[in-house]
N, C-alpha and C positions, 0 to 999 in steps of 0.2 A: 182440157188437157194442159193448156199453157198455164192455167191458174195453179194446177197441181204441181207443176214444175217450179213455179215461183215460190209456192208455199214450202216445198221441199228444200229449195235452195236457201230460203230465209231461215228455216229450222236448222239446217246444217251449219249455217253461219253462227246462229245463236248458240248451238250446242258446242261448236268449236271454241267459242270464247269463254264459255262457262265451265268447260271440263276441268280446268285447273282448280276449281272450287272443291272438287271431290278428292283432291290429293291429300295424302296424309301430311300432318304438320311436321313429323320427324321428331317431335319432342317425346321423350319417354317419361311417363308418369307412373311409377310403380309404388311410390310413397314408402319405400323401405329405406331405413336409415343405415347408419354405419354398423349397428349391431347385427343386422341381417347379413351384411357382407362379411363381418368377422365370423359369424356362425357358419356361413357357407365355406369360408376359407378353412376353418377348423375341420369341417366335414371332409373337405378335399385332402387335408393333411392326413387324416385317419385313413382314407382310402389308399393314398400313396404309401403310407407306412405299412399297410397290410399287403400291398403288392410287392414290396421289396424282397421279403423272404421267398415269395413264390418265384420271382424272377431269378433270384440266386439259385434256387433249387433246380429250376429248368436249365440254367447254365451248367450246373453241376452234372445233371443228367447228360447234357450234350457232350461235355468233356469226357465223361465216363464211356459213352458210346464211341466217341472218337478214339479214345485210348484202346478200347476193346477191339475195334476194327484194325487199328495199327498193329496191335499185338497179334492178331490172326494173320496178317500179311507177313510178319517177320517169322512166324512159326512155320509157314509152308515153305 
């Protein structure tokens, strides 16, 4: 029983010192160049340009509803 405890303690000490070997290096290697970044930025620009009219329309709806509610309160 004492031998099993010694072996377990020795294994725990070895695993404790080696665990940092399994850590990620932190380096990012995607091998995409500047053109991939430019392409993704252009795609993002298209998405934002498509969202602007939608947001303006939603704001117009909100102003119209607010104006209609204010008009109902003054009519009563």
